[in-house]
N, C-alpha and C positions, 0 to 999 in steps of 0.2 A: 504494500500500500504506500506508494511513493509520496503522496501529498502530505502525510502526517510528519515524516522527518523534515519536509520542507518547512513546516510550521516552526520547528525548532531552529533549523538552519537559517531560514530567511527572516525569522522573527516577525511573522505575520499570521493572523488567524486564517484557518483553512476549513472548507466544507468538503466532505468526501461522501459521495453517494455511489450506488451501483457497484459496490464491492462484494467480493466473495467472503462469506463468513470465516472461512478458514484463513483468510489473509488479514483479518482484523487483529488489532493489538491484543484484544482479549476475547477470544471466541466464546468463552463462557458467558460474558456479559452481553455480547451480541445475541446469543441464544436466549438468555434470560429475559431481556427487554424487547426481543424481536426487532432489533434495531435495523433501520434501513438507511440511516445517515449518521455520520460522526462529525462533530464540530471540534476543532482543535485550536487552542490558543497558547502561544508561548508564555511561560512563567519566568519573567525576568525582572530583577531588581537592581537598579544602579549599574546596569550593564552586565550584571552577572547572570548568566543563563542557568536557571535552576531546574527547568523541566518543561513539561507540556501538560495542559489541562484538557482532558477529553470529555465530551458530553455526547452521550448516545441518545438518538431520537428514533421513534418508531416510523417516522416519515421525514422526507426532506422538508425543511422549513419553507413557508410561503415567502416570507420576507428575509431572505438569506443574509443580506447585508446588515440588517438591523440585528439579527441573531448573532452574527459574527462580531459586531460591535459590543453586544452584551457579553458574550463569552470572553472577549478580550478584557472588558472591565473586570469580570470575575477573575480572570487570570492575573490581572494586575493586583487585585485585592489579595489573592493567594500569595503572590510574590512578596507583597509587603508584610503579610503575616509571617511567612517563612523567614524573611530577612530579619524581622523584629525578634523572632524566636532565636535565630542564630546570634544576634547581637546580645540578647539576654544570656544565652549560654556562654558566649565568649566573655562577657563581663563577669559571670559567675566563676569561670575558669581563671580569669585574671585575679579575682579576689581570693580564690582558693590558693593560687600560687603565691600571692602576696602573704597570705596567712601562714602557708607552709614555710615560706622563707623567714618570716618573723619568728615562728616557733623554732626553726632550726637555729637562727641566730641567738635567740634566748637560751636555747639548750646548750649551744656551744659555749656561750658566755658563762652560764651556770656550771656546766661540766668542768670547764677550765678552772673556774674559781674553786669548786669543790675538790677537784683533784690536786690543785696547787697547794691547798691548805695542808693536807697530810704530807705531801711531798716536801714542802718547806720544813715541816717539823722533823721529818726523817733526816733530811740533809743537815739541818742545823744541829740536831743531836749527834749525828755521826761526826760532824766536824769538831764538836766539843770533846767527844770521847777520843778522837784522834789526837787532838792537842794535848789532852791529859796523858795519853799513852806516850807521846813524844817527850813530854817533860819528865815523866817518871814511868818507865816501862814496867817497873816492879809494883806499881800501885795496884791495889785490889780493884775488882770490877765495881762499877757504879750501878747498883741495883735500881735506883730511881731513874737514871738515864736509860738503862736497858728497858725498863717498864714503859717509859715514854716512847721509846723507839718501837717497841712491840705494839703499843696502843695505836700509834699513827699508821704502822704497817697494816694492822687489822682494819683500820678505817679505810685505807686506800684499797685493800682487797675487797671490802664490802661494796665500795663504789664500782669497782671494775666488774664484780659479779652481778651487780644490778644491771649494768649495761648489757652484759651477756644474756641475762634473763630476758631482757626485752627482745633480743633476737630469737631466743628459743620460743618465747611466747608467740611471736608473730608467725613462727613456723609450726605452731600447734604441738610442740614437743616438750613443753615445760613439765607436764604431769607424768609421773612414773607409776609404778605399781601401787595399787590401793589395797587397803585392808580395813576391817571393821575397827572403828575407833570410838571410844566413849568421849564425847566432846568436852564435857566438864573436866575429866581427868587430864585431857591433853592441855586444856587452858591452864589448869592448876600447875602442871609440870613446867610449862613455859614461865609462869609467874615466879615459881620457886627458882628456876634457873637464872632469871633476870632480876632477882630480888634486889640486887645492889642499885639498879637504876630504876626499877619499877616500884619504888616505895609508896607511891600514891594509888597503886592499882588495887581494885577490889573485885573479887569474883562472886557472883551470885548465880546459883544454879539450884532450881527446885525440882528437877527431874533428871532421870538417866536417859540421855539421848545418844543413840549410836548411829554413826554415819560411815559410809565407805569412803575413805580418804587416803590420799598420798600424804601421810602425816607430816613429813618434813616440809613439804610445799605449803600445806595448810598452816603450819606454824609460821612460815614466812609471811603469809598473808595476814595472820593475826598480829605478828610483830609489827608489820607495816602500819596496821590500823592503830595499835596501841601507842607506838612511838609517835605517830602523827598526832594523836590526842594529847600525849605528854608534851610534845613540842609546842602546841598552840594553846596550852592552858598553863597557868602559873601555880606553883606550890602555894599553899597546901591543898589546892582544889583537887578532889579525887577524880580518878578515871574509873568508870564502872564497866566491867565486862559481865554480861548476862548470857546464860544459856538456858533454853527452854524448847519445848516442842509445841507447835501450833499448826493446826490445819494440815496435819500429815507431813510437816516439814520440820527439819532441825533448824532452830533459829539461834543466832548469836548477835549480840549488839555490843558496840563500844561507844560509851557516852562520856563526853567531857563538858566542862564548863568554861570553855576557852573563848577565843575571839569570834567564833562562828564563821559562816560562809555566806556572802551576799547571794540573794536569790538568783541573780543572773549568772552567777558562777557555778551554782549547784549542778546543772546538767553537764558541766564540762570538767568537774573535778577528777573524773576517772579517765580523762583523755591524757595521752602522752604529752609530757612536758608542761602541762597546764598547771598554773598556780593562781589561786584566787587573787583578786586585785587588792584586797585588804592585807595581803601578806607583805611585810617589809623584808626584802631579800637580805638586808644588812643584819637583821635579827634572826631570821629563820633560814638557815642554809638548806639547800636541797635542789635536786635536778627535776623534780616534778614527775618522778617515775614510780614512787611507792604505791600510790592508789591505783595507777594504771596496771602495775604488776599484780596487786591484790585482786582487782577485778578479773584479770585474765585467769588467775589461779581458781577463783570461785566459779567462773563461768565454765572452765574446762572440767570442773567437778560436776557440771550440770546444775549449778546453783545460780543465784542472782545476788546482787549487792546494790544498795541504794543509801542515800543520806537524807536526813532531815536536820535542818539547821536554822538558827536565828542569830544574826550578827549581834555580838555583845553578850549572848546568853550561852551559846555552846552548840555542839554538833553531836548527833548520834548516827553512827554507821550501822546498818543492818545487813545481816547475811542470812540467806535462806538456802538450805541444802536438802536434797532428797534424803529421807530418813529411813533407816533399816528397822529400827526398833525404838519405841519410846514407852517407858514404863514409869509412871509417876511414883515417886517415893513418898512415904509418909511425911507429914509436915514437920515432925520433930527430927527428921534426918536431912531436911533441906540444908544446904551448906552455903556459907559465906566465908570467903577467905580474904583477909586483909593483910597486905604486906606493910608493916609499919616501918 
């Protein structure tokens, strides 16, 4: 059907009649509408050829020139609609690229700062120990200096592992073998292990809740949530961890009485590199990965995580997981553990 390509090539409306159905651009539509004529108009915006608008008619139009003018108007309207859509999509892509660039720059700045701090401590302490050894090779070791060196090395290691975890998370390979875990017992063991730094943490658990977890990874998510709560709340305000069963799910919450999260930041707090706008980077160090990793761990366990927060009042992070078993204990055996 040569006239239809001409409509696109010569950029003018075309009327085609007396064609064979098999030669039509869409034989099924010709059959469906019993078409005897096809009107074609180029779809072009600002000199950019976008396509051809086809109209199938059961008979040849009586006023062909008027109908061709009308279909050309329709073609022009379609072209403007498509061009506007393309402009909107391009603008959205530009904004997305700008936001990605901003996040990348913020991350690199934050990562460089966070990595530089322990590295500076390690280098400084190593230089001090070297000067002491040069002055007096027979001097006894400096336990305090070695402890500072180890502390900063561990901090640097944790930052590097956090970056590696982001890569594993995005490849879906962060969670390993799972086993049945009693949730309150797991939380209690982490509190005892971190007792030196978690002096404000309280555990409340009024039921025995068992879930199938990769225990080390779930502990990592719990530590991220609790340390986040400790960071953004001041002593002696408590951080409360609660464990319970509700609506067939294992539930865990971490509540603080800290600075809170502005409403417009709450949907974004679990995004990579995002930090709420009320966070002072000079007071609160971090790369904005802790909550992102925590969400990934929870979701790869088949669970969900969300936050409720009021600025100046505090935040509560909730975790819901598929539960294997939930047996309520008698009231007198309900537990609360406080690390003083």
